[in-house]
Every structure is written in C-alpha cells, then in structure tokens.
N, C-alpha and C positions, 0 to 999 in steps of 0.2 A: 606424364613423362614420355609416353610413346609418341605423342604429338610432337614433343621437342626433338626426339630422335629423328623422326622423319624429316622435319625441316632441317636439321643439321646434316643429314645425308644429302639433301638436295643442294645444300651449300658446297659440300665435299665434292659432289659430281660436277659442278660447275667449275670448282678449283681444278679438279683432275682433267676436264676438258680443256681448260686454258693451258694447262701444263703440256698436253700432247700437242698443242699448236706450236710450241716453242722448239726451235731447232737446235739450240746449244746443248751440248750433253751436260747433264748435271754432274757437278763434282761431288765426290763421296769418298768414303773409307770403308772398306768391306773386308771382313775375314770370316771364313766358313766356321761352322761349329754345330754341335748338336742342338744347342740353345743359343738364338741369336738375341743380342742386346742392342737395342737401338741407341743412338747417340744424337743429340741435337745440341749444337754449340753455335754461338754467333760469330763464326770465324770471320765473317765480313760483318761490320758493325751497322751498315745501312744500305739501302737501295737508292738508286738514282730515279729520275722522273720516268725512265723506260722500264722500271721494275728490274734493273739489272743490280747485282750485289756490288758494293765497293766498300772502300776503307778496310782493307785487310788488316786484321788484328793478329799479331805474333803471339800475344798473350793467350787469346782464345785457342789458336792452333796449339799451343802448348797443353791448354786443358784438354783438348781432344786427345793428345798424345798420352796424358796421364791415364786415360780411360783405356787406351790400346795397351799400355805397359801393365796396368793392372791385370787386364784380362789374360794377357800372356804369362804373366807370373803365376796366376791361378792354374792355367794349363799345364805349366811346367812343373808345378808343385804336385800334380796328381791327386789333390785333396778331393776332387770330384770323381775319381776312379777312371772309368772308361768315357765319362762324359767330358766334352769339350764345350767351352763357350766361344762364341763367335760374336762379331759386332757389325754394325751397319751404322755409320756415322754420317750424318747430313749437316747442312749449313742453314741456320735459321736466319742469317743475314740482319740480326737485330730488329726483324720486321715480323709483325704478327701475321700478315697475309702470307708471306713467304714460308713462315714457319709452319702455317696451317697446310699449305700446299705440299710441302716436302715431307711433313710428318705423315701425310696421307699414304705414303709409300710403305710406312710400317704396317698400316692396316690392309693395303692391297695385297700384301703377302698373305695375309690371313685368309682373304677371300679367293685367292688363286689356288684350286685344288690341284692344278697341274704344276704348280711351282715346285722345283726340285729342292730348293733351300728351304729349312725349317722356318716357321713364322717368328716373327719378333715377339718375345714373351714379356719384355719390359723395355722402357726407355729412360735413359739417363739424360737429364737436361730439362728445360733450358736454364740459362742464368737469369734472365730477366723475367720478373713476375708477371709482366704484362703478356708475354708470350706463352708462359706456363699455364696461365689462367685459361688462355684459349685452347692450347693444344691438349691440356688434360680433359677439358670437356669433350673434344673429339675422340680421343684415345678411350675415353670411358664408355664410348658406344660399344666397344669390344672388351671392355674391362682390362684394358692393358695398362698395367701400373706405370706410373711416372715418377722417377726419383730425381728431384732436382738437387744440385749442388750449390745453388746460389739464389734461388727465388725465395725471398724472406718475407713477402708480403703476408700480413696476418689473415687476409681474406681466404688464403689457401688452407688455413687451419680449420675451415668450416668442412667437416666430412659429409654433411648433408648435400652440399653443393658440389663438393670435390672428393668424392669417395675413393677415386684411384690415385691421388696425389699423395706422395710421401717426399720427405726432403732430409738431408743429412745435415742441414743447418738449422739455427733456431730462427723463429719468426722476428719480425722487425720490432715488436713490442719490447723485446728485450734490449735490442739495439738502442731504441729510444731511451730506455732506463740507463744504459751504460753512458750514453751521451749526456744525459742529465746529471749523472754522478760526476763527469768531467767538469761541466759547468759549475756544479755545486763545490767541488774541490777548489776551483780557482776563483770562487766568488763572483763569477760572471752571471748577470742576471738581466741584461739588456742586449739581446742577441738578434742577428738577422738569419733568415732561412732562405736557401736556394734549393729548389727541387724540380724534378722534371713532372709534367702534367700527365701522370698516369696512374696506374693502380698502386705501384711501389711507392711513388713519391707522394701521393695523397695520403696513403695509409700512414706512411712513416711520419709525415708532418703532423697528422692527427694524434697519433700515439705520443710524439714529442710534446705537443701542446698539452695533453692530457697529463703526462707525468711531470711536466715543468710546472704546471699550475700549482701543484703540491709543495713545491720548493720556492714559490714566488719568483719564478723566472719568466720573464716577458719577452716578447719578440717585436722588435721595432718595425720590421716588415717581414713579409712572407712573399716570396717571388717564385712563380711557377714558369718554367721554360717548355716550349713544346718537346713532346716526347721524342719525335722524329727529326733528324737533322735536315731533312728535305723540306720541312715545313716552312712556308714563305714568311711566317711571323717569327721565325727564330732570332733574327738579326735584331728586329725591334725589341723583342723580349730581353735580349742579352743587354741591348743600350740602356733599357728602362732599369734592369738589375743593376747594372754598373753605376747608373746615377744614384740609385738608393744606397749603394755601398760607399760612393765617395761623399755623398752629402750628409749622411748620418756619422759624424765624426766621433760621437761618443759610443758608437757601436764598433768595437774592435774585434768581436767575434762573430764568424758566420759559420753556421752548420749547413753543409751541402749534401743532399741526397741526389744530386745530378749524376749523369753518366760521364765517363772520362772524356769523350769528345766535347761534350757541353762544357766541361771544366776547362779544357784546352782553349776553347773560344773565350770563356769568362777571363781566364788569366790573360790571354793576349790583349783583351780590351781593358780591364780594370788596371792592369800593371802600367798602362800609358799614363795614368794620372798618379802623381806623387801621393795624393791623399787615399789612394787605393792600395798602396803598399804597406808592407810590415803590419799586416793584420794576422789575426788567429784564425786558420781554417780548421774545422773539425769534419773530416771526410768520413763519409758512410762507407760501408763495405763495397759500394759500387765502384769507387775510384781511389780508395785509400792506398792501393799498391799499383796503380795504374801509371807505368813509367811514361807513357805517351801523353798525359794530360798537361805536362809542363814543357813548353818549347824551350829546351836549354841552350839553344843557340841564341835566344833573345833575352831570356831572363834567368835568374838564378834563385835559389831559395832565400837568399837575403832580401830579394825584391819581394817575394811572397810573404815572408814573415815566418810564423811558426805553424807547422801542419800536424795536428794529431789526427791519427786515423783509428777508425774502429774497424778491424778486420775479423773475419771468421776464424776460428781456431785453426792454428798452423799444424802442419804434419811433418814427417821426416821426409825430407826430399833427396837424401843421399842416393837411395836405389834408383829414384827416376833420373837423377843427374847422371848416373852411370849409364842409364838407358840411352840418354841423349847423347852423351859422348860417344857411345858405341855406333851411333848413326853415321859418324864420319866414315867408318869402314863398311858397314852393311846396310846402307840406305837403299841399296838396290833392291832389297827384298820386299820394299814397299812400292815399287815402281808401278805395279798394277793393282795395289790395295789401297793406296792413300794419295789420292790426287791432290789434296791440300798440301800435304807434306812435300810432295814432289815439285808442285808448283812453287812453293817457298824456296826449297833448295836449288832450283834451277834459276830463281830470280824472275820468274814471270808474275809474281804478285805486284800489287801497287804500293807495297811498303819498301821496294827496293829503290835505293837512291843512287845506285849505280857506283857508289865509291868503293865497295868491296864486295865481290860475289863469290869469294872462296867459301867451300862448305864448312870450313872451320869457323869462319866468321859467322855464318849462319847458325851454326851450333851454338855458339857463344851467345848469340841473341836469343836463342831459345831458352838457354840456361839462365840468362839474366832476367827474362820475362816470366819466369816461373812464379806463379803465385803460390805461396806456401799453404794458404788456406784451401785452395783447390786441390792440392795433393791430398789432403786429409779427407775433405768432402767427396771427392770423386772416387778415391779409393775406398771409402765407406760404402758409397752407392754399389760399386762393383762387388764389394765383400758381401753386402746384404743380399744381392741377388744370388750369389754363389752359395752363401751359407743356406739360403732358402731352397735352392735346387738340392743342395746336400741333404737337407732335412726331408725333402719330399721324395727325392729319387735315389739316393744313396742309402740313407738310414732306413728308409720304408720301402725301397726297391719299386719305385713307380714306372710306369711306361711313359717314356719321354713323348712317344708319339701322340699319346692321348692327353698329355698335360696341357691344361688351359691356362690363359693368362689370369683369368679370375681365381683360379686355385692358387697361382703364384702370388697374386696380390694380397689375398687373405692371410697367407702364411707369412709374406713378407713383414706384416705388421707385428708379428710375434718374434721376429728373428732376433737372435743374440748375436751380435757381430763382434769378433775379436780382431783387434788391430794393434800391433806393437805392444803387446801385453796389457791392453785395456779392453773392457767389454762396453759395448755401446747397445742401446735399443730405443725403439721409437717410443715416443708418449703417446697419450690417447688421442692427440691431434696429428699423429704420425709424423711429428717433428723430432729431430734429434738435437737435444739441448747440450751441445758441446761447449758453448761459451763463446767468448771473444777475447781476442788480443788487442791491446791497445798499443798502437805504434806512434813513433815520432819520426818525421823526416829529417834526415842529416846528410852531411857530406862525409863520406869515407876519406877521399883524398882527391884534391884537385876538384874536378867537377863531376866526380862519380857520386851519384845520388843514391843513398841507402833508404829504401822504403820498407824495410824489414826490421827495423830496430824496435825491439819490444820494450815498452816501459811499465807494462802492467798487464792484467787480464781481469776480465769481469766474469764473476761466478754467477751463473743464472740461479742456482738453487738457493744460494745465500743472498742474492741480490746485493752483491758487494763488489765495488771496485778495488783491486788490490794492486798496489804499486810495489815492484821489486825495491828491497832496501837499498841496493847498491846504486840504484839511479833514481833514488827518490828525489834528491836534489836537483836533478836534471829535469825531472818532471814537474817540479814545482818552481823551477827557475823563471818561468814566464810570469813576468810581473805586470802585463799590459792590464789595464783596467778596462771593463766593458760594462758599465752601469749607467742607468739612467739618472739615478740619484744615489748619493752615499752619505749616510749619516754616521759620524764617527763615535767611539766611545765618549761617553758624556752627553749624548744627543739622543732624541728619540724620533721615530718616524711620525709624521702628520700627514694623513692621506690627502690628495687633491681629489676634489669631487670631478668625477667623469674621466679621470686618468687611470692607466694601468696600475697595477699594486706595485710595480717597480719604480714608479715615478711619485715622488712625495717631497715634501718639505721637511726640514730638519728643525727641531726645537730643543733647546738646551734644557737639560734636566734641572728642575729647581733645586733650591737648597734642601739638603738632608735627603736627596734622591740621587741615584747614579745609573749609569749604564756602562758595562764593561765589554760589550761586544759591538761590532759594527751592525748597523741598521737594526737597532733594538726597537721593538715595537712598543716597549713601555720602559720607564725608568723605575727601578726598584728602590723602595724605601730603605733608608739606613735605620738600623736599630737606635733611636734616638736617646735610649737610655745610657749608651755607651759610646755611639759613633756620631759622625756628622760628615757633611760634605758641603762643598761650595757648589755654587751654580755652575752647571756644565761639568761636573766631576765624573771621573770614570771609576772611582772607587770610593769607599767610606774610610775615613780616618778616625783614629781613636781620639776621644775627647780628652783634653787635658784635665787632670784631677786638680781642682783648686778649692782651697779653704783658707781661713785666716791663719796664715803661717806666722810662726814666731818671728820670721824676718820682715814681716810685712811692717812698713814704717807707721802705719796707724796703729797697729797693735803695740808696737813698741812704745809709741806716744802714751797710749791709754794705760799700758802697764805701768809705765814711768809715773804717771799722774796717780794711778791707783796705789803704788808703793809711797808716793809722797803722802798721800792722805793717810795711809796706814801709819806712816812714821809720825805725822802731825797728831794722830789720835793718841800715840803712845806718849808723845812729848806733852801733850795737854793733860793726859792722865797723870803723869808723873808730877806736873805742876800743881794739879789739884790735890794729889796725895801729900805732897810736901807742905803745901799751903791749906790743908784740910780745915783748920779751925779759924780761918780768916773770915771776915764778913762776907767778901764776895763769893767764897766757896759755899759758906752756909746759906747766903740768900739764894744760891743757885740750886739748892737741895742737893747736896754733895752725892749721896748714894744714887740718886736718880741720874745725875750727871755722869757718874762713872758708868752706869749701865748703858746710857745713851752713847758714850764713847766706845763701849764694848760693841754695841750694835753697829756703829759706824765703821768701827774696825773690821767687823765681819763683812760689811756691805763692800768696802774697799777690797777686802780679800776675795769675795766671790767674783769680782770683775775679772780676775786672772783666769778663772775656769772657763770664761767665754772664748779663750784663744785656743789655737792649736787645732789639730785634727779631732773632729767630734767623735766621742765614744759614748757608749751607752749610759755608763755611770756618770759622765761629765754632763751630759744633757739633762739628766734627772737631778745631780747635785747643785747645778748652777741656779736652776729655778727654785729649789727648795731653800738654798742658802739665801738667795736674794730676797724671796718672799718673806721669809721668817725674820731676817735681820732688819730689813727695812720697816716691817711691821712692828718690831721691837723698838726701832727708832722713833717711829710716829707715836707709838704708844707711851714712850717716856715724854715725849713733848705734849701729848694729850693730857697727862698727869699735871705737868706745869701749867698747862692752860686751864685745867679745872681749878687749880689753885687760885689763879688769877680771878676767875669768875666768882670764886668764894669771897675774895676780897671786894669784889664789885658789889656783891649782894649785901644790902645794909638791913634788910627786914630781919630781925632776930629770929623769927620762926623758921624762915626759909634758910637762913644761915645755919641754923641748928641742923636742919635736914641734910644740907649739903655737907656739913662737917661729918655727919654719920656715913654719908655715902662716899666721902673722900677716903678711900682705902688704896693708896698708891700700889702696893705690892699685890693687890687682888685684882685691880683694873688692868694692870699690864699682862698677867697671865690670861685674863678673860679675852683681851684683844688679840693675843697670841693664838688663843684657842679657835677663834673664827677662822684665822688664816690656815692653821693647821688643818681644820675641817675642809676647807676648800681644796687644799694640796692633797689631802688624802683621797677625797673623791675622785680628784683628776687622776692621780697615779693608779688608783684602782681600776678605773674605767679605761682611759686611754693615757698612759703616761707618755712623756716626751721621749723621742727616739731619734737616733741619727738617721739621715736620709740623703739620697743623692738627688740633687735639683738639676735635671737635664733640661728644663725649659728656660732657665735663666739665659743662657748664651748658647749659640750655635756650636761653639767650639770648646766650651768649658763644662765640666761636670763637677758642680759645686757640691761639696760635702758640707752639710749644716745640720744643726739640730732642729727637729721639727716638733712644734708644741704639740701636734696631734689632736688636741681639743682645744680649739681657740676660745669657745665659751669659758672654759675653766681658767685658761690664761687671762683672759680678759676679767673674770671674777676676781682673780688674784690681785690684779692692778687696781680694779675698781674698789676692792675692799680697803687697799692702802689709801686710795684716793679719798674714800669716804671719811676715814679717820683724820686724813689731812685737812678736809674741809670743816670737820668739826673743830679741829685745833685752830684753824683760820678764823672761824666765826668767834669762838671764845677769846681768843688773843686779841682780835679786832676791838672787842668791847673795853679792853683794858689798855689800850695804846696810849691813854692820857696820864697814866701814872707817872711819879717822879722818876727821873732818869736813873737815879742810883739804884733802884729796886726793880725797874721795869723790864721784864723779859717779854712783854706782850708784843712791842714793836718787833723785836728780832724773831719771834715765833711766827708773827704775821708775814714778815718778809721772807722767812725761809720757807714757809708753806706756799707762799705766792710763786716763789721760784720752783718749787717742786710741781705745782699745779700746771704752771705755764710750760715747763719742760716736758711733762708727760702728755698734756694736751697736744703739743706740737709732735710728740713722739708718734702718736697714733696714725695720722695720715703719712707721716714720713716712713714710718715702719712698714705700712702697706704697700707704699710706693717704691722703695728701695728693694732691689732683688739682688741675689748673690751673697757672697761672703760678707759684703759690707753692711748687710742687714743686722748683723751681729754687732758691728762697730757702732750703729746707731743706738742700739740698746745699752751698750757699754757706756757710751758717752752721756746718755740721759741719766744712768745709775750715778755716774761721777758727778755730774752737775747737781743732782739732788743731794748726795751725800756731802759735797763740798759746800752747798748752800746751807745745810744745817750745821756743819762743822764751823763755818766762818761766823755765822749769825749767833750761834749759842755760845761759842767759846772764845773767839778771838778778841773780842771787846773786853771780856772779863780777865783774859791772859794778859792784855795789855795793862789793865789797872794793876794786876798782881806783879807784873815784872817792872813796870816803868812809872807807875803812880801809886807807888807804896803808901804814900800819906793818905790816900784816899781809901785804903783797905783797912781802916781802923774803925772800931765801934764808936769812938768819940765822933769821928767824921760822919758816920751814918746817922747817929742819934741827933747831931746838929742839922743834918739835912731835913730829917723828918720834922724836928721842932720849927725849922724855918718855915716848912711848908704848912705846918699846922697852924702857926701864928697868924697866917694870912688868911685863914678861913675860921678863926676862932668864933666869931660871932654866929657863922652858920652852924657851927658845931653845937654851941650852947643852945640855940634855938631848937635843936633836935634832940636835947636831953643827954648829950654826951659831953657836957662841959668838963666834967671831971677827968674824963680821959684826955681832953686837950690840956688842962691846967696841970696834969701830972707830968707833962712833958716840958714845964717851965725850966726845971732844973737842968735840961740838956744844953749842951754847948750851943752858943748862938751863932757861931760861924757856920757856914755851909755853902756848898757849891751846887747842890741839886736845884734843877729848874723845874717849872711846871708849865704845861701848856694845857689851858682850861677850856678852849671853845668847844661847845658841843656836849659838856658832861656838867652835872651840878656839882659845885665845889664841895658840898657836904658828902657826897658819894666818894669823890677822890680822897678826900681828908679820911673817911672811914676806912677806905681800902689801904691807904698808906700807913694808918695806925694798926690795922690788922696784920700787915705784913711784918711790921716792927715787933709785934706781939708774937707772931708765929716763929720769927727767926732768931730772936735774941732773947737770952735769959733775963728775967727780971731783976 
C-alpha cells in the first residue's frame, strides 16, 4: 500500500506542476467556515483538445447551488452551535484528469501549515463514477471522505479498494433490477443496449445482463460509445449504433446508460431515419431528467416515442426553488464567492444563445433544470457531514482544530441522517438505499417537456416495482412489442440450437394439452377423465357426458323390438293356453313351451335395462337377468332336444337308460344352477359397475356399465353357448323326422342363429367403443330371442290359427300311419311288426312328408312311433 501511495503522490505532483504553468484563473465557489466541505461537480461536461473546459451545463451548476443552499440553511439553523460550515466547490469538467488536478487543491490545504483557512474535511461529488473512482483513491491518501450524490457504479461498494468513498444513492445493481422489472412488466425480452465505455457503463451493462438472464430477457445488440466527447471515434461509434437501431426492426426497446450529450447526438442521428423513430427508450439515471439531451428545435417526443426513466429518489425542491428565486435580488452576495454562478448570470458561459439575457430568465432556467433526485442526494450528503460534526464536536465537545478527516470518515459511516421527517443511514457498503423513482416523459402544454412525471417507484428492500394506481393505465398503455419470438396461448416454445433463449420456434399444443400463457415452455395436460382440448388450445373444456339416452334413435328402435317380442310372447302363451289340449300344443310339450315363453319374455324385458344412464343396480341386474333368462331358454330347448335323441335311439337297453335320465324338471334347474354359480362367483369377486370411459372420444365422457371381470362375463356367455351347441348337435340328428312332429329342424335353425349371432358379437363388441357397445349387445340378445321365438312357436301358431284341420288327432294318426306303411318291411325285419300293424286302423289320409337320405328308415319309423306313443293317449 505504501508503494501505491508513493506512486500516486508522484502523479499528483506532476499534475500540480502542470496546473502551476497555466495562466487562466481557476473558477471556483468558496465560502469560509470552521469546517470546509469540498465540492466537485461537472459544471462543464467535457474538455477540448487544449484541455480547456467546455459545454457548460446549467443542470450541474444547479446541483452545485443545492450544496450551497444546504450549507447555508444549516448555518442559519444553528444546529451546530458556534460551528459553521464552509465550502469550496470546483469543476471536474466531466474529465478524470481535470478532476484529479482540481481535487488536488483539497489536499494541498491539508499540507499547507501556513494556510489561514481550515482544511477540507470532506468532499461532495463527483456525479460520474469514472471520476469518483479516480478521485477517491487520491483523497484516500489523506483519508478524506468523499460522498457522491450520483456515482452509482457497483465497483465503489468495495470498501477494501475504496475505504473513503460513501454515497447517498444506491449502486447500479439495483437500477439494473428496476430496469429488468420494467422490461418484464411490459413483456419485452428482445432489447438493445447503449452505454458509455467506462466504469459506470460497463458495470451497469454487466449487472443488467446478469438479472435479465433469470427473466429470459435477451439483448439483440450491445453498443458502447466512447466515454469522452472529444474521442475521435465518437462519430463512427454513433453511426454504428444508429445502424443497429434501425436495422433491428423487431427491437423496439433500447436501454441506455449513456451520458446526456451522447444521447443528444444519438437522437440527432437516429431520428433522421423513419425506422429509428417511435421506439421505447429506457433511460438510466444518467440522462433520464436531462433536458438538453433532446434538441426540441428539431425533434419532439412523438418522434422519439416513449421514454421511461429510472431516476434516483426525488426530494422536496420547494425550499431550494425559493433560494433560486431570491437570487434575482441578492445575487450580488455571490459576486466574489461563486464564479460559476456569476458567469452564468452575466451570460459569459457557452450556454447563452443571446436570445434573452435577463436575470429573471436565467433564474427560470436554473429552476427548470433542477434535478429532483439531486435535491435529495446532495442535501443528504451535506446533512450527513453536519450530523457527523454534531456528533463529534457538539455532543462530545471536540477540538475542531485537531479534528482529522479520518475521524470524520469513520464517524460518517455510522451517522443517522434526518431529513423531511425521515431517517437515513449508510449500509455496510456505505451506500444509502433510498430507492428509485420511475418517470415517463410527457408534454405539459405545447412543447413544454415534463421529465419529472412519476409513474411509480422501485423499493430496493422488497425488490419490487410499484406503480401508482391512478396512473397504472398510463404506465401500461405502451403496446409496442419488442420480442425476438412470440408464442401465443395454445403454443409452446421450441428452442433453436445456437440461438438466444428469447429466439425460438412455436409449436401448437397437441390434443388434450393446453397453454394459457404467452411463451409457455410446456403445454400442460388436461385431466383426461373430465376435460379435453383440441390442438392448439389455450384451455381445457369439459367433456360432454354421453350415454345411451332414451331419446337415442337406436335405443328407441331396440326397445320397440323388445316390446314387440314381449307382446308376441304373451300372445303365443295365450294361444297355447287356449289350445292346451290340441295335438300341436301337446306335441310341443306344453309345460316346457310355457316355461320357454316365460324365459323369452324375461329376455326381452332385460333388454330395456340396458338403456338410460348406467346405475350400479342396473349394471348388475341386466347381466343377471339376461344370463339366467337365456340359460332358461336354452335349457328348455335342451330338454326338447333330449327327447328327440330318445326317439332316435332304437336300442332297447340304451333307450331304457335315456328314459330314466330324462327328467325335464330336474335338467332345467341343474342347467340354471351352473349359470347361477358363474354369476355368483363373478358378483362376489368383481361385480359389474358403472364407469366413465374417457378414452373413447376426445370430447365425450361416456357413461357405461363395466363388466369388471371379463373372464366371468365370457364364462357366462360360453356356458350358454355350450348348452346351445349340445342342443344343436342333438337336434341335428333328428332333422329327418316327419314334419308334423319334427322340432329338430327348428331347434337346429334357432341354435344356428344364436351361435352365428354371438360368434359375430365377440369381435364386434371388442371393436366398437362408446355407448353403442351396449347397442350391439342388445341387438344380439334380441336376434337370439327372436330366433327362438320364431322357430319354436310361429309355425305351430300358424297351424293352430289358420290350419285347424291339421290340429286334430285323426290327422296326426293318419300322418304317422302313412309314414309307417312305407317302411313296414323294414320294421318287421327288426321285430317290431306288431307295433307297425297296430297302426293299420288309423286314418289312411295324411299330409306329413318324409325326407329319408342319410338315415335308416327303420330308425326313422321307430322315432316316429315313439313320438306317437309319448304324446297321445292309447
């Protein structure tokens, strides 16, 4: 550190020597006091090639006067007792070399033991971070504290490198966060950056990039302009920056950390191009309230577009404005104290355009160029020094003559500053986190530009941008888009390889997925049990609940056929009961036929339960009723088929066994018992239940009965099918008997219909989905039931109703006798001649026919005679 100090003193000595060679008298503002506060302000904003300060800034002069006013107020208030504060204000000219040379005078006082005035105990300034970084290193050689009112670079928060630096403003990291909030609020993520190539600009851009990355905000271009206006590359850099602005048409928002003069040149060049107009500019605290950055004689705010500004926290300017107004009458008191002010009032500065030189006009210009943030920041700096002096020398009664800058510096860091009813203090980095105001440029009236219109403020502690409610709409009225890519609701982002995160392709959300925000990274899945969405949807919609409603044309048709079948069963039953003793009914085994009709009636009835909204009882009842009723139907037909096979069997021993086994009213319950067992196991383990089928359709939620245990459902159908196959085999063997007694053909045909229908039902049932799956089952049940009803009863009803002459015993006996006479020789040879001859007395007329191919006539004759024996009394 000692080596560093030695080298820095050599530099200071050379600067001092160069200063002594200059003949012009240095401009300054001085006032005596017990404790002198130095001031360093960029009253001139640049230097020319000869090292002379130029570009006089009225706004910076106003800032130096804020310091003067604050010190005078403290002295008048008497809060320091007999201690008075003085000031010594110098011009940094916005140049590091000039600032170092001039600030050396603050240190020379400390070294001059014969100096009559007290030494400088603290320095307020400079505004620019680049200057403060250099000056604080120099002042730190004598531990002179420097309090900046505008240097916001985060580098200065490093107390190891800058132990004597304090500031009454927050560092730029917070400003970067505030700007990111503005970008985020407006959904701007493809932005340009312009900054000066210095400590302030580089650090601000780095922090902005850091915070923007977490919000997926990207920068299309980052342009750095030379720090100093005298740089020969300035024009080329501005042209290159303007080119980037006008060529990137999808970049409508530019964040600028440049200086006011740089922005003036930028606007003058970019607004020449139509494509450079009507942009959104986000101004840093460097130029957000700089009235001279827009040449209003050439351009207006409509050409620029929208300007949002991030400015340091504003103070109460009413007291300072009165101070400025009073200068109209008492400016003479500063004749020998403030050469900057007198030069301005007399019109000797380079800001004078010669149009109006009255002192009132000059004072108005001072008032109009008052930066509200500077009022607070500079007053806080003066108050901090005053409070520290009070703590050290009023409360503790110190000796002012022995007070050292290092003591003041250490005490400053712990000072509690009171201003306008609020308390402020420095944090561990010696920063004062006062926050930021967000402003928006607007016109008051005519061409009067208002750069102090607040639209919100940024709270550092809560890291939150708050917009005042009454101007919320105004703040959000900017509808300009500045994005590389935009994915709207219903789409999701697909990253491009090698491209910034803000540039991407958009892909529509697939079916049953949605996105309801702009630039969604993922599409969210709908709850497919209740909701659905089409491709590219921004929301999920409720599925329409669907089931086999009573208004459905298919259900109406099936129910009508079911009702018709039930009605026919009743009609046939009545016919059979009325004609109970007729040969046709007796040959059909009357009681079994009535039981068969009852089972068919139940089958037709169960079809109705398949319709409507599925309920738990309904799902269970329909399978039970169908399974048992149809099993009963096939069991009755099985009894009939068994009787036929008995007639077919001509061996006396086998016939005797079959007769013993033929117990119709025992066979039917046994067949039913097998089905009851299957259904019981099914219902105990996993009974049918209603369910919502959300996989059938994207838009429909189908309510249906779920069998729940498909092996049991299949076993139920297979059991009925097994009985049907047995019936089919038995009946097929008896298909050659005389027509007047032969049920075998009709049993064969009805079972064939049943088997074909249910074989087709299997694959169709598995293929069809939705509510019409139930329709398929209903249709197959009806086909099977109608097949049995038609084949078993309609031919017999036709004979009973329309061929009554054939429904007589004489006719039946004649038919059998005629059939038996044709095969008498065959019967005699088998030892049954007596049975054949006993029929000679029967009527010889008959209408029955016989089809003989494939069966031995003796067997057919035996079967026929056995049927006669079974069904008619002797």
